[in-house]
C-alpha positions in Angstrom: 0.0 0.0 0.0 2.8 2.4 0.9 4.6 1.8 -2.4 1.4 2.6 -4.3 0.9 5.8 -2.4 4.5 6.9 -3.2 4.0 6.1 -6.8 0.7 7.9 -7.0 2.2 10.9 -5.2 5.1 11.0 -7.6 2.8 11.1 -10.6 0.7 13.9 -9.1 3.7 16.0 -8.4 5.1 15.4 -11.9 1.7 16.3 -13.5 1.5 19.5 -11.5 5.1 20.5 -12.4 4.3 20.1 -16.1 1.3 22.3 -15.8 3.3 25.3 -14.6 4.0 27.6 -17.6 7.6 27.9 -18.7 7.5 31.7 -18.1 6.7 31.1 -14.4 9.6 28.6 -14.0 12.1 30.8 -15.8 14.1 33.3 -13.7 14.5 37.0 -14.7 18.0 38.4 -13.9 17.8 41.9 -15.2 17.3 44.2 -18.2 19.1 46.7 -20.4 17.4 49.7 -21.8 18.0 52.9 -23.7 17.1 55.8 -21.4 18.0 58.7 -23.7 19.0 59.3 -27.3 19.6 62.5 -29.2 21.2 63.5 -32.4 23.7 66.3 -32.9 25.3 67.9 -36.0 27.3 65.8 -38.4 25.2 62.7 -37.9 26.4 62.1 -34.3 24.4 59.7 -32.1 24.4 60.3 -28.4 22.8 57.7 -26.1 22.5 56.6 -22.5 22.0 53.0 -21.5 21.0 51.5 -18.1 21.8 47.9 -17.2 19.8 46.7 -14.2 20.5 43.6 -12.1 17.5 42.3 -10.1 18.0 41.1 -6.6 17.8 37.4 -5.7 21.1 36.1 -7.1 24.8 37.0 -6.7 26.7 38.9 -9.3 30.2 40.3 -9.3 30.2 42.5 -12.4 27.9 44.2 -15.0 29.3 45.1 -18.4 28.2 46.8 -21.5 29.8 46.4 -25.0 29.0 49.4 -27.2 29.1 49.4 -31.0 28.4 52.1 -33.5 26.3 50.9 -36.5 25.3 52.1 -39.9 22.4 51.0 -42.0 23.1 50.2 -45.7 22.4 47.3 -48.0 19.2 46.5 -46.2 20.7 45.7 -42.8 22.7 47.1 -39.9 26.5 46.8 -40.0 29.0 47.5 -37.1 31.2 50.4 -38.2 33.0 50.9 -34.9 33.6 48.9 -31.7 33.4 51.7 -29.2 34.4 49.5 -26.3 33.4 47.4 -23.3 32.7 49.2 -20.0 32.0 47.5 -16.6 31.0 48.1 -13.0 31.8 45.9 -10.1 28.6 44.7 -8.3 29.6 42.1 -5.7 26.1 41.9 -4.4 23.0 39.7 -4.0 20.8 42.9 -4.0 19.6 44.9 -6.9 22.2 47.0 -8.7 22.4 49.1 -11.9 25.1 50.5 -14.2 24.3 53.6 -16.3 26.6 55.3 -18.8 26.4 57.6 -21.8 28.2 57.2 -25.2 28.4 58.9 -28.6 29.1 57.7 -32.1 30.5 60.1 -34.7 30.5 58.1 -38.0 32.1 60.9 -40.1 29.8 60.3 -43.1 26.1 60.6 -44.0 23.5 57.9 -43.6 21.5 56.4 -40.8 23.3 55.4 -37.7 22.6 54.0 -34.2 24.4 52.7 -31.1 24.1 49.0 -30.1 24.5 48.1 -26.4 25.0 44.5 -25.3 24.6 44.1 -21.5 26.0 41.2 -19.5 25.7 40.2 -15.9 28.6 38.1 -14.5 29.3 36.0 -11.4 33.1 35.6 -11.5 33.9 34.2 -15.0 30.4 32.7 -15.3 28.0 34.6 -17.6 24.6 34.8 -15.7 22.6 36.7 -18.3 22.9 38.9 -21.4 20.7 41.1 -23.5 20.9 43.9 -26.0 19.2 47.1 -27.0 20.0 50.0 -29.3 19.5 53.8 -29.5 17.1 55.6 -31.8 18.4 56.2 -35.3 20.1 59.4 -36.4 20.3 60.5 -40.0 
């Protein structure tokens, strides 16, 4: 009788686990967003990005890789690797890293700045995401 109860209980728990939507089971670690974009003369793109780490897990570093891009031939192309910038977090709590960048392409066309945000725990990549500025022409 006891073995049947354990078997039945295992099946019930498994069925309930499969009924939970995948979005409920997945963890959210943070987000990256463009907080400000403006265009200045000579096609220069100016943008501010904010990388936010949510609380509930440990992280040691937040980093943003910034690229200047131009649009031609029907798609976006990286014209300049502006650089990778980081902030030390060393926390289990929420944390954010905010910085401003500019891209001066030196020629006409449509341009934007791409930001790739990463959250690290030591050398282990916990999460990553990307966003971009508004376009300047």
